[in-house]
N, C-alpha and C positions, 0 to 999 in steps of 0.2 A: 804110787804116786810113788816112790822110790823105784819099781821096776822100768817106766817110762822114762823120767829123769837119767835114766842108765844107756840111753836111745841114743848115740848122737843126731843131735838133729837132725843132719843128711841122711841118715837110715832115717830116718822118723820120714820122707819124707819121700823120702823115696820105696817104704813096706803104703805107705797112705798114695801114692801116684796109678799102681793098679787098680786098686779099690774103688779109691773114691772113681776113674776109671771107665765102672759100670755104669754113675749115676754122669758121664762125658765130666767128669770137673778133674780131673788128674793132675793139672796143673793151671797152679795159677792161686787167684786170695781166699780159695776156700780151706786149698791145705793148709795155706799158713794160719790158718785165724785155728784153725783144731790144733795140730800144731804148739802156737800161743796158748791158749784153754790149754791143753795138755803138762805141757811144762809148765805152765802155773799153779797145777795143786799141788805138788808136796810143799813147799817154800807155805804155803799156803793155809797148809791145812796142818804139819807139822808145827809152825807156827802158834795160830791160835791152836788147838788142842793142847801145847806144851805151856802157853801161857795159862789155861784155864784152865788145865791143873795144878798149877804149881802159887793159884791164889793160895795166902795161909788162911789158912781152915780155922784161926778165929778166927776171920772176919768173916764166915762162912756160919758160923755158928753163930756167931755175933746179928747178924740177916734173917735166922732162922729166928733166934730168941725175940726179934719185936718180932714175927707172925709174918716172917716176908713167903710163900708161896717158891719151889721152883725155879719157875719162871720165871718170881719176880726177881731173885734173888740172883740169875745168869747174867737179866738184861737190869737188873738197877744195881747194883752189887763184881759181876763178872766178867765182864767185859768190861764193863768205864778199864777195868784195873788191868786188863791186861789189852786193852785197844796200845799202848806201846810195843809191846812184842809178839801181835798181832799184825801193823802198821812195816815192821821191824818182815817182814815175812810180805808184807805184797810189798814191796819197795824191790824185795829181789830178785820177785817173782816179777816185776817191771822190768827193772833193770838186766836180768837176764831175755826177757822175752825181748828186748831190742833190739841184741845181741840175734835172735834164731830170726828175727822178723829179719833182719841188712842179713841173712845165707836166704832166707827164704824169698832174694833176684835170682835165683838158678833155678827155681822154678817154676819162673815167670810170676814172684806172686808184686812185685815194682818197688820200687819205694828207695828210701837212700841207697839201698843195698845196693842196687842197678851201676849205681858208679862207679863202687867198691870191684864185683865183677865184672865192668866191662873198660874198664885201669888194666886188671889181669888181664882181661882176654887182647886188650889192642894195645901191650906193654905199658903202658899210658898211666903216670905215677899221679900228673895232674888229678887225674880221674880216676884215679886209686885211693889220694891225699887226700882231697876233696868230698870223697864216702868218707877215711879211718875217721879223717876231723869230725866230722856231721854227723858218724850216726852214734861218737862218742861226747861232744855237747851233750847228745839230744837225753843220753844219758846218765849223766850226769849233773845239765836244770831236770829233769825228770821227777830224777834220785832225792833230788832239793829242796822240790816244790812238793813230794812226796815227804819228808821228814818235816815241813813246814807245816802239812797239815796233820803230821800228824803228832803231834809240840802245841798243836790248838786243841787238837780231840784227845789229849790228854788230860785225867782233872787236873785237877791248879795243888790240889795238896800232892799228891804224888811227886806235880813238874819241885812241887817249892821242898818234901825229900830229898830231891834228887839230888835241887843246887847246894843244897848244905854237907850233902856226906861228902 
C-alpha cells in the first residue's frame, strides 16, 4: 500500500491505460475507480493496524479475564476503542480520493475535475475557479460529515474522557 501511494496519480493512470486497454477500458471510469481503491488502502490499513495494536493491554486482559474469545474481544472491545483512529484513516482516504478523482478527468472519468481541466485548456479562469472551489468544498463537506459519523461511532465513555482531558 505504501508503494502505491508513492506513485503520483497521473503516473498510475498512465500505467493503467495500456493494461486496461486490453479489456477495452483504458480510459474513463474504471481506471479512476481502481486508482481510488488503491489509494484508499494505505491510510485505512495503517490507521486500523495502529489503532487496534495500541489498545491498552490491560483492557485486552480484562476482556480475556471475563471469558471473551479472541473474536469477541476484537468485536466488542478493540474495534470500538479503535473507531476514532480508524475513522481518521477513512477520512484521510476519502479526502485524498476526492483530489484523485479531480485528476481523473484527464483520462475521461468526468466529474468536477472536468471544470478544472477545461479551465486550464481553454484558459478560462471562471471554469478553473468553479472546479477548484467545488472540489475543495466537496472535500471539506465530506470530511466534516465523516467527522460527525466518527463522533457518533465513538463509544460514549471515550468521548467523555476526551472532553475532560
